[in-house]
C-alpha positions as CSV (number, residue, x, y, z in Angstrom):
1,M,111.2,106.9,85.6
2,L,107.9,107.5,87.2
3,R,105.3,108.6,84.8
4,Y,101.7,108.3,83.6
5,F,101.0,105.7,81.3
6,S,99.5,107.3,77.8
7,A,96.2,105.2,78.3
8,V,95.6,106.5,81.6
9,Q,91.9,107.9,82.1
10,I,91.7,110.7,84.3
11,V,89.1,110.2,86.7
12,N,87.8,113.5,88.1
13,A,87.2,113.7,92.0
14,F,83.6,113.6,92.7
15,V,81.4,114.6,96.0
16,L,78.8,111.9,97.0
17,F,75.3,113.4,97.6
18,V,73.1,111.4,99.9
19,S,69.5,112.3,99.6
20,V,67.6,111.8,102.9
21,S,63.8,112.2,103.1
22,I,62.6,113.4,106.4
23,F,59.0,113.6,107.4
24,G,57.2,115.8,109.5
25,Q,56.9,114.8,113.0
26,S,54.0,116.3,115.2
27,G,52.4,116.0,118.3
28,G,50.4,118.7,120.4
29,S,51.1,122.3,119.2
30,F,54.3,122.0,117.0
31,T,55.7,120.0,114.1
32,I,59.5,119.1,113.8
33,E,60.3,119.3,110.0
34,K,64.1,118.3,110.3
35,S,65.1,115.5,112.8
36,V,68.5,116.7,112.6
37,I,68.2,120.2,114.2
38,S,71.6,121.2,114.9
39,A,75.3,119.9,114.2
40,G,76.2,119.1,117.4
41,G,73.0,118.1,119.2
42,G,72.3,121.2,120.9
43,R,69.2,123.0,122.3
44,A,66.2,123.9,120.1
45,A,63.2,125.2,121.5
46,G,59.7,126.5,120.1
47,G,56.3,126.8,121.3
48,N,55.6,124.1,124.2
49,F,58.9,122.3,123.5
50,T,62.4,122.1,124.0
51,L,64.8,119.4,122.8
52,D,68.3,119.2,124.2
53,G,70.8,117.4,122.2
54,S,68.7,115.8,119.4
55,L,71.7,114.1,118.3
56,G,72.9,111.3,120.8
57,Q,69.9,109.4,122.2
58,P,70.1,105.8,123.0
59,L,68.2,104.7,120.0
60,A,67.2,105.8,116.7
61,G,63.8,105.9,115.4
62,T,62.1,105.1,118.8
63,R,59.4,107.1,120.5
64,S,60.5,110.0,122.7
65,T,58.1,112.0,124.9
66,G,57.8,114.9,127.2
67,A,55.4,117.6,128.1
68,N,53.2,118.4,125.2
69,F,54.8,116.5,122.5
70,A,55.5,113.0,121.3
71,V,58.2,112.1,118.6
72,L,57.3,108.5,117.1
73,S,60.4,108.5,114.5
74,G,63.3,110.2,113.5
75,F,67.1,110.3,113.2
76,W,68.0,111.0,116.9
77,A,71.1,108.7,117.0
78,S,73.4,106.6,115.2
79,T,73.3,102.7,115.6
80,I,76.9,102.4,114.3
81,N,78.0,102.7,118.2
82,N,81.0,105.4,117.1
83,Q,82.5,102.8,115.0
84,T,84.5,104.0,111.9
85,L,82.7,103.2,108.5
86,R,84.7,100.2,107.2
87,R,86.2,100.6,104.0
88,A,86.5,98.1,101.3
89,P,90.2,97.3,100.5
90,F,91.4,97.7,96.8
91,D,88.5,100.2,96.3
92,F,90.2,102.5,93.7
93,D,87.0,104.3,92.6
94,G,85.7,105.0,96.2
95,D,82.2,103.2,95.9
96,H,83.1,100.9,99.1
97,K,83.4,97.8,96.8
98,T,86.8,96.0,96.1
99,D,87.6,96.3,92.4
100,L,89.2,93.8,90.1
101,S,92.7,95.0,89.6
102,I,95.9,93.8,88.2
103,F,99.6,94.6,88.0
104,R,101.5,94.0,84.7
105,P,105.3,93.7,85.6
106,V,106.3,94.6,82.2
107,P,106.1,97.4,81.4
108,A,104.8,97.9,85.1
109,E,101.5,98.8,84.4
110,W,98.4,99.1,86.7
111,W,94.7,98.1,85.4
112,Y,91.6,98.2,87.3
113,L,87.7,97.6,86.5
114,R,85.8,100.3,88.2
115,S,82.8,98.6,90.0
116,S,81.0,102.0,89.8
117,D,80.7,102.4,86.1
118,G,82.6,99.4,84.4
119,Q,85.6,101.7,82.9
120,V,89.0,100.5,83.0
121,P,91.8,103.0,83.7
122,A,95.2,102.2,83.4
123,A,98.5,103.7,84.8
124,Q,102.1,103.1,84.2
125,F,103.9,103.2,87.9
126,G,107.1,101.4,89.2
127,N,109.1,98.7,87.8
128,S,108.8,94.9,87.8
129,T,110.6,94.3,90.9
130,D,108.7,96.6,92.9
131,K,106.4,95.3,96.1
132,L,102.8,96.3,95.5
133,T,101.3,98.4,98.6
134,P,98.0,99.9,97.5
135,G,96.1,101.6,100.1
136,D,94.2,105.1,101.1
137,F,97.2,106.9,101.9
138,T,95.6,110.4,101.5
139,G,92.5,109.9,103.1
140,D,90.0,110.5,100.2
141,G,88.0,107.2,100.6
142,K,90.0,105.8,97.2
143,T,92.7,103.3,97.2
144,D,95.8,104.9,96.0
145,I,98.2,103.1,93.7
146,A,101.3,102.4,95.6
147,L,104.6,100.6,95.7
148,W,107.7,99.8,97.9
149,R,111.0,99.4,96.2
150,P,113.0,96.8,98.2
151,A,116.5,97.8,96.8
152,S,116.2,101.4,98.1
153,G,113.4,101.3,100.9
154,F,111.5,104.0,99.2
155,W,107.7,104.2,99.0
156,F,105.8,105.8,95.9
157,I,102.4,106.8,96.2
158,L,100.1,107.9,93.1
159,R,97.3,110.3,94.6
160,S,93.9,109.2,93.5
161,E,92.9,112.7,93.7
162,N,95.0,114.1,90.9
163,G,97.3,111.4,89.4
164,S,100.5,113.3,91.0
165,F,102.8,111.2,93.4
166,F,105.1,111.7,96.2
167,S,107.8,109.3,97.6
168,F,109.8,108.8,100.9
169,P,112.2,106.3,102.4
170,F,111.0,103.8,105.1
171,G,112.5,100.6,105.5
172,T,115.6,98.8,104.1
173,A,116.3,95.8,102.2
174,G,114.9,92.5,103.4
175,D,111.9,94.0,105.1
176,V,108.5,93.1,104.2
177,P,105.7,95.9,103.5
178,T,102.7,95.9,105.6
179,P,100.9,99.0,105.0
180,A,97.6,99.6,107.1
181,D,95.9,101.9,109.0
182,F,97.3,101.4,112.4
183,D,96.1,104.6,114.2
184,G,92.7,104.7,113.0
185,D,92.6,108.0,111.3
186,G,91.3,106.6,108.1
187,R,94.7,107.0,106.1
188,T,97.1,104.0,105.4
189,D,100.4,104.1,107.1
190,A,103.4,103.0,105.8
191,A,105.0,100.1,107.6
192,V,107.5,97.3,107.3
193,F,108.1,94.0,109.2
194,R,111.8,93.4,109.5
195,P,112.1,89.5,109.8
196,S,115.7,89.5,110.7
197,I,114.9,91.0,114.1
198,A,111.2,90.3,114.1
199,T,110.4,94.0,114.6
200,W,107.8,96.2,113.2
201,F,108.3,99.8,112.2
202,I,105.1,101.9,111.7
203,L,105.1,105.5,110.2
204,R,101.9,107.0,112.0
205,S,100.1,109.3,109.4
206,S,98.1,111.1,112.3
207,D,101.3,112.7,113.7
208,G,104.2,111.6,111.6
209,G,105.8,109.8,114.5
210,T,107.2,106.1,114.5
211,T,106.1,103.0,116.2
212,I,108.8,100.4,116.6
213,A,107.5,97.1,118.3
214,S,109.2,93.9,118.7
215,F,106.6,91.2,117.8
216,G,107.3,87.7,116.2
217,A,110.1,85.4,115.4
218,A,112.3,84.2,112.7
219,G,110.0,82.6,110.2
220,D,107.0,84.4,110.8
221,L,104.8,86.2,108.2
222,P,103.2,89.3,108.9
223,V,99.1,89.5,108.7
224,T,98.1,92.8,110.1
225,A,94.3,93.2,110.4
226,D,91.8,94.7,112.7
227,Y,91.0,91.6,114.9
228,D,89.5,93.4,117.9
229,G,87.1,95.9,116.0
230,D,88.5,99.0,117.0
231,S,89.2,100.7,113.5
232,K,93.0,99.9,114.1
233,S,94.9,97.5,112.2
234,D,96.6,95.1,114.7
235,I,100.4,94.1,114.6
236,A,99.9,90.1,114.1
237,I,102.0,87.2,112.6
238,F,101.4,83.9,110.8
239,R,103.7,81.1,112.0
240,P,103.7,78.4,109.5
241,N,106.0,76.2,111.2
242,A,105.0,76.0,114.8
243,P,105.3,72.5,116.4
244,N,101.8,71.2,116.5
245,G,100.5,73.3,113.4
246,A,100.4,76.8,112.1
247,E,99.8,79.6,114.7
248,W,98.3,83.1,114.7
249,W,99.6,85.8,117.2
250,Y,98.2,89.2,117.2
251,A,98.5,92.2,119.6
252,K,95.2,94.1,120.3
253,S,95.5,97.5,119.5
254,S,92.4,98.3,121.9
255,N,94.1,96.8,125.2
256,G,97.6,95.9,124.5
257,Q,96.9,92.2,125.0
258,T,98.4,89.4,122.9
259,A,96.1,86.7,121.6
260,A,97.5,83.2,120.1
261,L,95.6,80.5,118.0
262,Q,96.4,77.4,116.4
263,F,94.8,77.4,112.8
264,G,96.0,75.9,109.7
265,S,99.2,74.2,108.4
266,S,102.4,75.4,107.1
267,T,101.4,75.4,103.5
268,D,98.1,77.2,103.8
269,K,97.8,81.0,102.7
270,P,96.6,83.4,105.3
271,V,93.9,85.5,104.0
272,P,92.1,87.3,107.3
273,G,89.2,89.5,106.7
274,D,85.7,90.3,108.2
275,Y,83.9,87.5,106.5
276,T,81.2,87.4,109.1
277,G,80.5,91.1,109.2
278,D,80.9,91.7,112.7
279,G,83.3,94.6,112.5
280,K,86.3,92.5,113.3
281,S,88.7,90.5,111.1
282,D,88.3,86.8,111.3
283,I,91.5,84.6,111.2
284,A,91.3,82.6,108.0
285,F,93.4,80.7,105.3
286,F,93.1,79.3,101.5
287,R,94.4,76.0,101.1
288,P,95.8,75.8,97.6
289,S,96.2,72.0,97.4
290,T,92.1,71.6,97.7
291,G,90.8,75.0,97.0
292,F,89.0,75.2,100.2
293,W,88.6,78.1,102.7
294,F,88.6,78.1,106.2
295,I,87.1,80.7,108.4
296,L,87.5,81.1,112.3
297,R,84.6,83.2,113.6
298,S,85.8,86.1,115.7
299,E,82.5,85.9,117.6
300,D,82.9,82.5,119.2
301,N,86.1,81.0,117.8
302,S,83.9,78.2,115.9
303,F,85.0,77.5,112.3
304,F,83.5,76.9,108.9
305,S,84.8,75.8,105.6
306,F,84.0,75.6,101.9
307,P,85.6,74.9,98.7
308,F,85.9,77.9,96.2
309,G,89.0,77.7,93.9
310,A,91.5,75.0,92.6
311,A,95.1,74.1,92.6
312,G,97.2,77.1,90.9
313,D,94.6,79.7,91.7
314,L,95.7,83.0,93.8
315,P,93.4,84.1,96.7
316,T,92.0,87.6,96.3
317,P,89.7,88.4,99.3
318,G,87.9,91.6,99.4
319,D,84.5,93.2,99.9
320,Y,83.4,93.1,96.1
321,D,79.6,93.7,96.8
322,G,80.1,96.3,99.5
323,D,77.9,94.8,102.0
324,G,80.6,94.9,104.7
325,K,81.6,91.3,104.5
326,T,84.9,90.0,103.0
327,D,84.2,87.7,100.2
328,A,86.4,84.7,98.9
329,G,87.8,85.2,95.6
330,V,90.5,83.7,93.5
331,F,92.2,84.5,90.3
332,R,93.3,81.8,87.8
333,P,96.3,82.8,86.0
334,A,95.8,79.9,83.2
335,T,92.5,81.8,82.0
336,A,93.0,85.2,83.5
337,N,89.6,84.6,85.1
338,W,88.4,85.8,88.3
339,F,86.0,83.9,90.5
340,I,84.4,85.9,93.4
341,N,82.1,84.0,96.0
342,R,80.0,87.7,96.7
343,S,78.4,87.3,100.3
344,G,75.5,89.5,99.1
345,S,74.7,88.7,95.5
346,G,76.1,85.3,94.4
347,V,79.0,84.3,92.4
348,L,81.0,86.4,89.7
349,I,82.9,85.0,87.1
350,Q,85.0,87.7,85.2
351,Q,88.0,87.4,82.6
352,F,90.2,90.2,83.6
353,G,94.2,90.5,82.8
354,L,96.9,88.2,81.3
355,A,98.1,85.1,82.7
356,T,101.4,86.9,83.5
357,D,99.6,89.4,85.5
358,R,99.7,89.8,89.3
359,P,96.2,90.4,91.0
360,V,96.2,93.3,93.0
361,P,93.9,92.0,95.9
362,N,96.7,89.3,96.3
363,A,99.2,91.8,97.4
364,F,99.3,91.3,100.9
365,V,98.8,87.3,100.8
366,P,102.0,86.0,102.1
């Protein structure tokens, strides 16, 4: 029976208000007090000036001139280039940082340490044989506790908004759950990879349709991520037993082309993520025998490596400091310690959990 654990701390939904100070900009016979003068960049006029499309200029904060005015600064355009804001994985409190989190198989409890305020909510949800599939299925900017039940092919989603849950069938025994945002609508899509026929089944949240794609071969492991930077997760596999070393294959959602690279060996653990912060997932792996991480830069296919971890550690990559870059991290079951190599704020060492717990940020490491 699915229920909330008695120790659950109910977290009220909140609205994040951003305060922006906008200085007056003047020149000639007018003063602009608010740089963003209309929601859609329409026309604003007054005195001896007219602005058409205040939103959408090529650059932000540069000089704009015309007639009797000069604007020296201002919020005239975004430098994001229409890219969707990248969200941190396993972010249960919505602060754009990955949270330390564990699943305790008996009695099927989820515990997470909120990076926003240090509180530790807990919920009982699922059973010991379920597969962990957390993601933002409801699109509220917070990761939902979620699981897939191999015996029945059912998905169970615990809404972060109010603690209610919903469930639905998608998949069958033998499938591998691969949830991700495949359609770029900001919500996690339920998906499975069926190794027996090397076929992907994706339930698109944008329109309720199902994508069925044959991609891979027997023995491949699913490693979906956004390798081409279009804000959509790409169908991808890791082939550990290729003739000349491990291979990575992915189908670019941006143009349908397939890329293939050789990187790693059969015993390595795939840990793709955006380690360089360019908006594209880098091919990467953790080598359990040595504790080394190897990152293949998406920018130029050069690679770098570094030691972080030891034999027996479980890799737990995520963006723990909220700087838009994936951080290397490991959970050490022997001591229930987390070691996070934060790209923006140094190494974090934190004890959280028990030796028998499963680290949630390890959920999609095959």
